[in-house]
C-alpha positions in Angstrom: -0.1 0.1 -0.1 1.3 3.5 -0.9 0.9 6.3 1.7 -0.7 9.2 -0.2 -1.0 11.8 2.5 2.1 13.9 1.7 2.9 16.5 -0.8 2.5 15.8 -4.3 0.5 12.6 -3.8 -2.1 14.5 -1.5 -2.4 17.4 -4.2 -3.1 14.6 -6.6 -5.8 12.9 -4.4 -7.5 16.1 -4.2 -7.3 16.9 -8.1 -8.7 13.6 -8.8 -11.5 13.9 -6.4 -12.2 17.2 -7.8 -12.2 16.3 -11.3 -14.3 12.9 -10.9 -16.9 14.9 -9.1 -17.1 17.8 -11.8 -17.3 15.5 -14.4 -20.0 12.9 -12.9 -22.1 15.9 -12.1 -21.8 16.9 -16.1 -22.7 13.1 -16.9 -25.6 13.2 -14.6 -27.0 16.2 -16.4 -27.2 13.8 -19.5 -30.0 11.7 -18.2 -32.8 10.5 -20.5 -35.5 10.4 -17.9 -35.5 13.4 -15.6 -38.3 11.8 -13.4 -35.7 9.2 -12.0 -33.5 10.3 -9.0 -29.8 9.4 -9.2 -30.3 6.6 -6.7 -33.0 5.2 -8.8 -30.9 5.2 -11.7 -28.2 3.7 -9.8 -30.2 0.7 -8.4 -31.2 0.1 -12.1 -27.7 0.1 -13.1 -27.0 -2.5 -10.3 -29.7 -4.5 -11.3 -28.5 -4.3 -15.1 -25.2 -5.7 -13.7 -26.2 -8.2 -11.2 -29.4 -9.4 -13.1 -31.6 -9.6 -9.7 -31.2 -9.0 -6.0 -33.3 -8.9 -2.9 -34.2 -5.2 -1.7 -31.7 -6.0 1.3 -28.8 -6.8 -1.1 -29.6 -3.7 -3.1 -29.6 -1.7 0.1 -25.9 -2.9 0.9 -24.7 -2.2 -2.7 -26.2 1.4 -2.8 -25.3 2.2 0.9 -28.8 2.8 1.9 -30.9 1.8 4.8 -33.1 -0.9 3.8 -36.4 1.0 4.7 -35.0 3.5 2.4 -34.6 0.8 -0.6 -37.9 -0.6 0.2 -39.6 2.9 -0.8 -37.1 3.1 -3.9 -38.2 -0.4 -5.0 -41.8 0.4 -4.9 -41.3 3.7 -6.7 -39.4 2.0 -9.4 -42.3 -1.0 -9.6 -45.0 1.7 -9.8 -43.1 3.2 -13.0 -42.9 -0.2 -14.4 -39.1 -0.3 -14.2 -38.5 -3.1 -11.8 -40.9 -6.3 -10.9 -41.0 -8.1 -7.7 -41.0 -12.0 -7.7 -41.0 -14.6 -4.8 -37.5 -15.6 -3.9 -36.6 -19.1 -5.0 -35.2 -20.3 -1.7 -37.1 -18.0 1.0 -40.8 -17.3 0.9 -40.3 -14.3 3.2 -38.2 -12.6 0.6 -38.8 -10.9 -2.6 -36.4 -10.6 -5.7 -36.1 -7.4 -7.6 -35.7 -7.4 -11.6 -35.6 -4.7 -14.1 -38.2 -4.7 -16.7 -37.4 -4.3 -20.6 -38.4 -0.7 -20.3 -35.8 0.0 -17.8 -33.2 -1.9 -20.0 -34.3 0.2 -22.9 -34.2 3.2 -20.7 -30.6 2.4 -19.6 -29.3 1.8 -22.9 -30.4 4.9 -24.2 -28.8 6.6 -21.1 -25.7 5.1 -21.8 -25.7 5.8 -25.4 -26.1 9.6 -24.3 -23.7 9.8 -21.9 -21.2 7.9 -24.0 -21.9 10.2 -27.0 -21.4 13.5 -24.4 -18.1 11.8 -23.3 -17.0 11.0 -26.6 -17.5 14.6 -27.7 -15.2 15.7 -24.7 -12.8 13.3 -25.4 -12.6 14.3 -28.8 -11.0 17.5 -27.6 -8.2 15.7 -26.1 -4.8 15.2 -27.7 -3.8 11.7 -28.8 -1.2 11.5 -25.7 -4.1 12.5 -23.3 -6.4 10.2 -24.7 -4.1 7.3 -24.5 -3.3 8.2 -20.7 -7.0 8.4 -20.1 -7.8 5.0 -21.7 -4.9 3.5 -19.5 -6.5 5.0 -16.3 -10.0 3.6 -17.3 -9.4 0.3 -15.2 -7.8 1.9 -12.4 -10.7 4.2 -11.9 -12.9 1.3 -12.4 -11.0 -0.4 -9.6 -11.3 2.8 -7.3 -15.0 2.8 -8.0 -15.7 -0.7 -6.5 -13.2 -0.9 -3.4 
């Protein structure tokens, strides 16, 4: 492990945090469905990656309290974006799955955000673009630590 609390490393951590937050805010403004909160979009993204999950599993993955996730799932269900099905192994539980409508909306959202980001990246030099491509797996790792 590398100690990042000194001098240039601390400044780099600050710069990375600031840049990632600003870029994230700009990407959030590229939403397809303005009626969904960022948390609702995040839950749909999690379901797209994992296929299905219980509300409790979603709460842990999204770092929210279970009662909050119950409300989020109910809102998504009312919008026709998820379904609740019986858990195959535990009758007391439900499994949340995204609907085809949610899949289509997420695909359109990814397309719009990717196009926005590609437009920004077109302004980079070849060297900057190569560095950014090389950094992508590291940023992905940080996002999931």
